MARVOTOR-912247 format. One record per residue (C-alpha): residue in three letters; x, y, z. Coordinates in steps of 0.5 Angstrom, whole numbers, plus 500, padded with zeros to 3 digits. Each point is the difference from the previous one (the first is absolute). Layout:
residues N
ALAXYZ/...
This chain:
residues 780
UNK947468707/UNK500493503/UNK504494498/UNK497496494/UNK499494505/UNK497504505/UNK495502495/UNK499493497/UNK498498508/UNK495505501/UNK497499494/UNK499493501/UNK497501507/UNK495505497/UNK498495495/UNK499495505/UNK498493496/UNK500503493/UNK507499496/UNK502505495/UNK506501496/UNK503505505/UNK507500496/UNK496503494/UNK495505504/UNK506503504/UNK504501494/UNK504506498/UNK496507502/UNK500501492/UNK496494500/UNK495499505/UNK494495498/UNK493502500/UNK498495504/UNK502494504/UNK497495495/UNK503503494/UNK507501501/UNK502501493/UNK495506499/UNK504506502/UNK497507502/UNK502505495/UNK501507504/UNK505502495/UNK495499494/UNK495504504/UNK505505502/UNK502501492/UNK493500498/UNK498506505/UNK506504498/UNK498500493/UNK493502501/UNK502505505/UNK505503495/UNK494500495/UNK495503504/UNK504505504/UNK496500506/UNK500496507/UNK497493500/UNK495497505/UNK501493503/UNK495497495/UNK503503494/UNK507498502/UNK498493501/UNK495500494/UNK505504495/UNK505496503/UNK497493496/UNK499503494/UNK501496494/UNK503506496/UNK502506505/UNK503504495/UNK495500495/UNK493499504/UNK495505499/UNK498502507/UNK494504502/UNK496499507/UNK493498498/UNK501500493/UNK506495497/UNK500493500/UNK507497503/UNK503494498/UNK503497506/UNK504494503/UNK498497506/UNK504496505/UNK495494501/UNK493498500/UNK496497506/UNK493496499/UNK495498505/UNK497493498/UNK493503498/UNK503504494/UNK506496499/UNK496494497/UNK498505494/UNK507503500/UNK503494499/UNK495497495/UNK502506496/UNK507499501/UNK500493498/UNK496503493/UNK506504499/UNK504494498/UNK506503504/UNK504495504/UNK502504506/UNK498506504/UNK505506498/UNK500503507/UNK500497507/UNK492498502/UNK496497505/UNK494497501/UNK496501507/UNK495495503/UNK495504504/UNK493502497/UNK497493500/UNK500498507/UNK493501503/UNK499502507/UNK496495504/UNK502497506/UNK507502501/UNK507500497/UNK503493500/UNK493497498/UNK498505495/UNK507499497/UNK500493499/UNK493501497/UNK502505495/UNK506495498/UNK495495498/UNK495504497/UNK505504496/UNK505494498/UNK499501493/UNK502507500/UNK505500505/UNK504494495/UNK499504494/UNK503506503/UNK506496503/UNK501497494/UNK499506496/UNK505504504/UNK505494500/UNK500500492/UNK500507499/UNK505502505/UNK495503505/UNK501500508/UNK494496503/UNK498502507/UNK495494503/UNK493501503/UNK501502507/UNK507505499/UNK496506501/UNK497506496/UNK504502494/UNK501507502/UNK503498507/UNK504495497/UNK503505495/UNK501505505/UNK504495504/UNK504497494/UNK500504494/UNK498507501/UNK506505501/UNK501508499/UNK500502493/UNK497493497/UNK495500494/UNK495495501/UNK494498497/UNK495495503/UNK493497498/UNK497503506/UNK497507501/UNK503500507/UNK507499497/UNK502507502/UNK501498507/UNK507499498/UNK501508500/UNK501499508/UNK507498498/UNK501505495/UNK498497494/UNK496501494/UNK495494500/UNK494501495/UNK494495500/UNK498498493/UNK496495496/UNK503493498/UNK502502493/UNK504506502/UNK504495504/UNK501495494/UNK503506496/UNK505501506/UNK501492500/UNK501500493/UNK506505500/UNK495506497/UNK501507502/UNK494501504/UNK496507499/UNK497504505/UNK497507499/UNK505505503/UNK497501507/UNK498506504/UNK503501507/UNK496502506/UNK504502506/UNK498499507/UNK504503505/UNK500497507/UNK502505506/UNK499498507/UNK500493502/UNK496494502/UNK498499507/UNK494497504/UNK495496497/UNK501503493/UNK504495495/UNK503500493/UNK493498498/UNK497506502/UNK504504495/UNK497496494/UNK493501503/UNK501507500/UNK503501493/UNK495495497/UNK494505503/UNK504506497/UNK501497493/UNK495495499/UNK500494497/UNK502503493/UNK504506502/UNK507496500/UNK498497493/UNK506501495/UNK505502506/UNK505498504/UNK499502508/UNK507502503/UNK500501507/UNK506504503/UNK501505506/UNK503499507/UNK494496502/UNK502494496/UNK505498505/UNK495499505/UNK497494496/UNK502493500/UNK502497493/UNK494495501/UNK496506502/UNK502504493/UNK498493496/UNK493501503/UNK500507498/UNK502498493/UNK496494499/UNK493503501/UNK502506496/UNK497495494/UNK493502503/UNK502507498/UNK501498493/UNK508502500/UNK504496496/UNK505499506/UNK502503506/UNK507501503/UNK504502506/UNK508503500/UNK505495502/UNK502501508/UNK502497506/UNK493496501/UNK501497493/UNK508498502/UNK497497507/UNK495496496/UNK505497495/UNK505498505/UNK495497504/UNK498496494/UNK507498498/UNK501505495/UNK506504503/UNK504500494/UNK494503496/UNK499505506/UNK508502499/UNK499501493/UNK494504500/UNK504505505/UNK505501495/UNK495502495/UNK496503504/UNK500507496/UNK496496495/UNK495497505/UNK497507503/UNK497506496/UNK504505498/UNK499507504/UNK496505496/UNK496494496/UNK493502497/UNK494496502/UNK494501496/UNK496500506/UNK502501507/UNK496497506/UNK503502507/UNK498496507/UNK502501507/UNK501494503/UNK499503507/UNK493502498/UNK498494496/UNK495496504/UNK498492499/UNK495499494/UNK495495498/UNK498500493/UNK494497497/UNK495497499/UNK500498492/UNK505504498/UNK507501503/UNK500508499/UNK495502505/UNK504502506/UNK498501507/UNK504501506/UNK499494505/UNK497505505/UNK494502495/UNK498494496/UNK495497506/UNK496506499/UNK501500493/UNK498493499/UNK493501505/UNK498506495/UNK501496494/UNK497494503/UNK506496499/UNK500494505/UNK505502506/UNK501493503/UNK506497497/UNK499493498/UNK507498498/UNK507504501/UNK505497495/UNK507502501/UNK506498495/UNK500500492/UNK506503496/UNK498507502/UNK501499508/UNK503493502/UNK507502502/UNK504498506/UNK499507503/UNK492500498/UNK499493504/UNK504503506/UNK496506500/UNK494496500/UNK502495505/UNK502506505/UNK492502499/UNK498493501/UNK505499506/UNK496506504/UNK494497499/UNK502493502/UNK503504507/UNK493502501/UNK496494499/UNK497502493/UNK500496493/UNK498503494/UNK492501499/UNK501499493/UNK503494496/UNK507501499/UNK505498494/UNK507500499/UNK504499494/UNK507500500/UNK504503494/UNK505495499/UNK503493503/UNK505504503/UNK495505503/UNK496494502/UNK506496503/UNK503506504/UNK493503503/UNK499493502/UNK507499503/UNK499507504/UNK494499503/UNK495505495/UNK496495497/UNK498496507/UNK498507503/UNK496501494/UNK497493500/UNK499501508/UNK496507498/UNK495496496/UNK504500493/UNK501494495/UNK506500496/UNK499499493/UNK505497494/UNK505505498/UNK496502494/UNK495505497/UNK494497503/UNK494505502/UNK504506497/UNK498497493/UNK494497501/UNK503493502/UNK496499506/UNK494495502/UNK497504504/UNK494497505/UNK498505505/UNK495504495/UNK495498494/UNK501504494/UNK496506500/UNK501501507/UNK502507502/UNK506500504/UNK507503502/UNK507498499/UNK507504502/UNK506497496/UNK507503499/UNK500498493/UNK500505494/UNK493499496/UNK493500503/UNK496500493/UNK493497501/UNK500493501/UNK508499499/UNK501497507/UNK495495500/UNK495501494/UNK495503504/UNK498507497/UNK497502507/UNK507499504/UNK502507502/UNK508499500/UNK504505503/UNK508501499/UNK504502506/UNK507498503/UNK501493504/UNK500503507/UNK494504499/UNK496494497/UNK503496506/UNK497505505/UNK493501496/UNK500492500/UNK501500508/UNK494506500/UNK496497495/UNK497507498/UNK502505495/UNK498505505/UNK506498504/UNK506505500/UNK506497503/UNK504507501/UNK494502505/UNK495495502/UNK500495505/UNK499492501/UNK497497505/UNK505494503/UNK497493503/UNK501503507/UNK495506498/UNK505505500/UNK501505494/UNK507500497/UNK503504493/UNK504496495/UNK507503500/UNK503502493/UNK503494497/UNK508499500/UNK504495497/UNK506499496/UNK500501493/UNK505494499/UNK501494505/UNK506500505/UNK502494498/UNK501498492/UNK494498496/UNK498493501/UNK500498492/UNK495494502/UNK499494495/UNK504501493/UNK494501495/UNK504502494/UNK502496493/UNK506502496/UNK499499493/UNK505495498/UNK506502495/UNK498495495/UNK493499499/UNK500497493/UNK496494502/UNK495504504/UNK493499498/UNK494505501/UNK493496499/UNK494503499/UNK494495499/UNK495502495/UNK494498504/UNK503504506/UNK495505503/UNK505504504/UNK505501494/UNK500501493/UNK505502494/UNK499506497/UNK497501493/UNK503506496/UNK494506499/UNK498502493/UNK504506497/UNK496506498/UNK497499493/UNK502507498/UNK493503500/UNK496505505/UNK496497505/UNK493500498/UNK494499504/UNK502498506/UNK495498505/UNK501503507/UNK500494505/UNK499504506/UNK501507502/UNK503500507/UNK497505505/UNK505503505/UNK506496503/UNK503494496/UNK506497503/UNK504494498/UNK496496505/UNK493502497/UNK503498493/UNK504494502/UNK498498507/UNK505496504/UNK498496506/UNK497493498/UNK502502492/UNK507500502/UNK501492499/UNK498502492/UNK506505499/UNK504495496/UNK494499495/UNK497505496/UNK494498498/UNK498497507/UNK501507503/UNK497504495/UNK493497503/UNK501506505/UNK501506495/UNK497506503/UNK495496505/UNK502506505/UNK498506496/UNK494504500/UNK496500494/UNK497507499/UNK494498497/UNK497496506/UNK505502505/UNK502492501/UNK506496500/UNK501495495/UNK493501496/UNK501503493/UNK495500494/UNK502496495/UNK499504494/UNK497494495/UNK496497505/UNK498506504/UNK500495506/UNK504502506/UNK506495503/UNK507500503/UNK505504496/UNK505494499/UNK494496496/UNK498506496/UNK507501498/UNK501493498/UNK493501496/UNK503506496/UNK507496499/UNK496494497/UNK496504496/UNK506504497/UNK498507504/UNK505504502/UNK499504506/UNK502506505/UNK500502507/UNK498507502/UNK504502507/UNK500505505/UNK506504504/UNK506496501/UNK498494497/UNK504494502/UNK503502507/UNK503495505/UNK503494498/UNK505499494/UNK496494498/UNK501499492/UNK494495500/UNK496507500/UNK503501494/UNK500493497/UNK493498501/UNK497506496/UNK505498495/UNK498493500/UNK493501500/UNK500504494/UNK501507503/UNK503505495/UNK500507504/UNK499503507/UNK498507500/UNK500504507/UNK501507503/UNK507497503/UNK504494501/UNK504498505/UNK508499498/UNK501493500/UNK493498497/UNK501504495/UNK506497498/UNK498493501/UNK494502495/UNK505502495/UNK504494501/UNK495495498/UNK498504493/UNK494504503/UNK499507499/UNK499504507/UNK497507498/UNK498506504/UNK495505498/UNK503507498/UNK494503504/UNK498496506/UNK493502499/UNK499496494/UNK500494505/UNK492502500/UNK499500493/UNK501493499/UNK494495502/UNK501492501/UNK495499494/UNK505504495/UNK505498495/UNK507503500/UNK504501494/UNK508501501/UNK503504494/UNK507502499/UNK504493501/UNK503500493/UNK503507502/UNK501498507/UNK506504503/UNK503502506/UNK496507503/UNK495499494/UNK493500503/UNK495494497/UNK493502498/UNK494496503/UNK493500497/UNK494499505/UNK494496496/UNK494501504/UNK494495499/UNK496505497/UNK505501494/UNK503507503/UNK507500500/UNK506504504/UNK507501499/UNK505501506/UNK507500501/UNK504494504/UNK507501502/UNK506495501/UNK507499503/UNK503496495/UNK507500498/UNK503497493/UNK502494504/UNK493499503/UNK496501493/UNK504494498/UNK498496505/UNK493502498/UNK501498493/UNK503494501/UNK494498505/UNK505500506/UNK506502503/UNK502492500/UNK498500493/UNK505505498/UNK506497504/UNK499494496/UNK500504494/UNK506504501/UNK503493502/UNK499497493/
């Protein structure tokens, strides 16, 4: 081992202008800090090992990596009931991460809890409120001005309650976590559905709603249904135009948007070693699109290399010591096994309108012509939390450089979103950013931007049919630009770059030729780029605010007249009675994501004000009665009007209501506003064929009843003009179905059975009115 002084020198050099508690970070090997920013919070591999040994002895079988990390964080490993897909686990996560759009409500709930400080290391990341308009610096200045009230609230709340604060411009939450906080074996929860990005560094990182984050920050064991484990065995190796993104695009095509629900996807096999650490993060990140609880890769030399390059050699060395606990046991059992030969995998592009509609790039042009999708590409967009690493930018620049050598620029508009300030500064230094500008690109701010609808798009009118290609993760209707006629396709950054240069979906870079400025035809060579910079990363500007040791004098102000922030009032408790004569607010037809339930884009500015953001409730959902969005019948006036207005009318007149949904209701984002809004406006239950995991939990947390048809065909028995009575709540118990009486306008009735997944703790949330109400009861 190198002398201590040499290690200190190397670490200081790697960290550039930023100063850390070097002596604390480079403490004795048994005490390695979780991050440079929290020198007194240590990685507890010893506790992980102890818990794994207890559970292994109890179960008497080999364990998957997912099981090792999850069970290694059990609150009571000796007595916890463990059955995949059945029991609820009580876990002790290592840390919490929140992005600014969801952190507002999470911190408002934490303030309501009355607790003085967070119990685990926690961070807030400002990445969602920066709209893409003109380019990085101008857009960032504008965002700081427009969102000053919200940023001040988050900064002061972080300082008051012991939460680290990453200022606007620092980068996208998941890239910041990968660079600074994720490590092999960590259990991290984040208030964003793409938190699984950290699985690329061998951690179990799970997206949750804000109320779940509040539980963990309050020091309460966090509950998770014991996940099943889907194994994806990778053989062969990546090469040519095939990228890590193609692995998850292929898996999405196999499993669909709900195939991973209730499961952790665990990648393993000899093919893993051909994928970079950031490439593994890409695969785990987009695993959210198949409904998976999270995804994870086993610890290997690619992760060690990344940890060392990001100034965390001490963590890599410690992980080496405990490596047996950071990989799956030989002979472990998977509930489902998928095998992918990377030698045979071809570049893919998925879409439009759903991330599981998979096509080989070689075929998408013909499919588009057959289906009537526009083949001309209006905009190519690279970056996002899924694909904004140094390697991603390097491979894209390698493609762009070839085009420039032949006198070509992009035929389509082209935008680039760096994942973090560190990535931005490093690609500027190493020339990638300039190459991407030279080919026609605009470098946007280090933020989510168009990926989440923060895009002031000017090149088309709303309703105009067009195609865009992105390296993002989601492509739901209207997600990127609020235009329902935008056909969005997701693929790798290098394929986006090649397609933007060609300007058409019919171009296949593996086989097709471009014509240079000199009239000569040429073919793009498969891109090659370093996975990590040859020199150290350039950290760029210091954008981190450490919480002060003494925050007793810190104030957190929320103006009662603010249109952006609103202190929360407790929801009403259950009255002890069955829910009689519920009015149906809307019977939803088809896909209903959290984007349909609580739209993002321009609505992001109201994420801290529950009443204002409730004006977007279900405005994107399609009403089965008339096939329209945001148009439902008011059962009292018989007039059709916007969904939020109708819900407010019912609330004002004391009419409780219910929503009827289809399959995988609430897929997509972790945003708990999709649960808070219906509760705020008087909703009592959501009845569907099936739910996405995070949304179902969020509904429970806010005192709503997420229920499923025992017979999915019963969805067809209910009509928007019916009234429903839900019976059995007085004897509400885990595993015990509830009855639903459907009252038709002609006086006839039908009785159907409704299932639920509530456990005893969650039933207490319902009775108390919300999980937060229950927390306060337990404090008294």
